[in-house]
Phi, psi and omega in degrees: 000135178291144181293343180289348175294329181281152174292159181305312183294329178289320178296318180295317181301317179296316181295321182290320177300318179295319179300311184292326177299322181299333181261017173083014177278139182258148182291142176238129178240120183263159175290149179294332182240144175225158176300133183300329182303326181302320182273326180297324182283345182227037186296332179291341181281335185293138181290317181257176180261155171081143177224130177279121182239158173203161181263125180287172182296337179266008177088359181279136180278121182245161178236141173280124197315111174264352185203147181259321185303315181299322178294319179297316179297315181303321185264003179292140180284165180245030183271004177087351180282145177288135181243125180236112184229155172232161182216156173223096189228155169261128178247165186235112183217170173281125180289137180295334182272311184272342184062023176238157178296140183216147174276121186240133181272132178228145168232139180194182178214158177222138174240115186240130179148199178281096189285138174255171176301322180297320180301319179291317177301314181299318180298317181292320179290326175291328174297316177297315180298326178295316178294322180295333176293336180273313182196146175287347181265081182222163175223136172252116178265126185241143175222171175228113184292343178298330180285313178298311182294329177295317177296318180294324177293325176295321179289320171054057178248007173097174189296321182298312178297314182303315182295319179291317180297317178301317180297316182289326175296316180297326180274356187055039184262084184294324182298310181291325179294317178296319178296320178298315181295323178293319179298319182269005178057044176287141181299156180300319181299313181288325176298317179298323178299315180294320180294325177297321180297328178295321184267358183283086177216138175148206181294158181304313184297315184292320182288319177300321178295321179292322185280336187310314181295338182278343194240060184266332186222164170058219186296321181294323179295318179295317180295319180297318179297317179295316180296318180297317179296318179295318180296328177298321176290319183295335177299333181274353182284152176293347181257016185305323182287347181263001186257134176231155170262133183212109185274008167275353173283101185229122172253165185306122184292339179278354177244319187257154172211157177073217186291132171227156186201157175221146181244139182233143178245136177299123180107350177237123189282343179260160174290132181263354180217140179212141179189186179163182178268131187229052178302325183292325175294320177302316180296321179298331181259023176058037175243107186272072179200175180266167178197145176213149180185180177204164177233144173252124185268090187290339178298334180288347180272355182300120180084357181270125171220144177291140176291330179292114176068023182270130180230150174286327177195170184285313188229134172253125177253123177262136178215166175218191185292344180264359182289139174292110185299324178297320178295322178297312180299315181298318181297313180300311184295322180294315181295318179294321178297334178273008175089010180268156170262139191227142172229138177251134181212158175270341177232153186288323177061205183248026181293153175256122184213160179274325189220143178245129174243120185256112176248021179285154176056033175079009178301148177257163180292000000 
């Protein structure tokens, strides 16, 4: 059977599972239901809104799975061994477009344990490879939360200020950020640091050069060194030209730390991939180890096909009332046996196809 029979998201899911297996990731299958408390205690971590709940026969409140990562962490062992798993699951959340609950397909991976630089590099290159399976026209935007959190710790104005500043950086809203700093009487030097983070987007070399003066001491210096070392490795990757640094990529600071990233495909306005390092979430769930991972949101690929080389099917066969039906049947069966997708019609229409076979007016193959 030709792979074009499958939907785009189904083809991608198959390719990604094969990709992750090659790097030693093992399949993870979660239960359809989890205790609601697991999600209630970490609701800020969930990408989407809303959780479908119901009461089990024993009176326990359960949730229809809105997230896979939390389940993986909950069931992760404490034997000190590194755990590398991938998943292909449907989750249930409120869709951002329809505002109704929807079944959403996800594929992703998690690496849990004592993380090395290589583990982070591998995760980022697999994120790039995942995007490349969808389209060659992709960008992976990378940030390091250690720099933002380091600047906020230097300012030291508390959680309310931090949350607002984080929001404005993520939105690239320089006007509101400047107003916030003026309200809280933040020094000119520290205000400039936050404003630089808003505009810090572009090639690895240009952004690292821009950030260097901001990251001379303490937490920011350590984060900058880690990011710089990682970028040196990424330069050797086949996906180096698809990688950008973007400090508006901000995930919740109470869950994430270190590297965070989002992936974008030309033609889809939302990020189709999101991930990062979430040691702080591990600590919240009494797991004293590191973790990094990402998810690919395959529901966003529904109806998406590249215009480049996109066809409705491989071959269009035209026939009419004078066509030898046996010849038509033989032609269809031969082409399908050769792995092609075939459509038969009496008129050519507006179909997109690679090859036309005309059996009208008694023509032979």
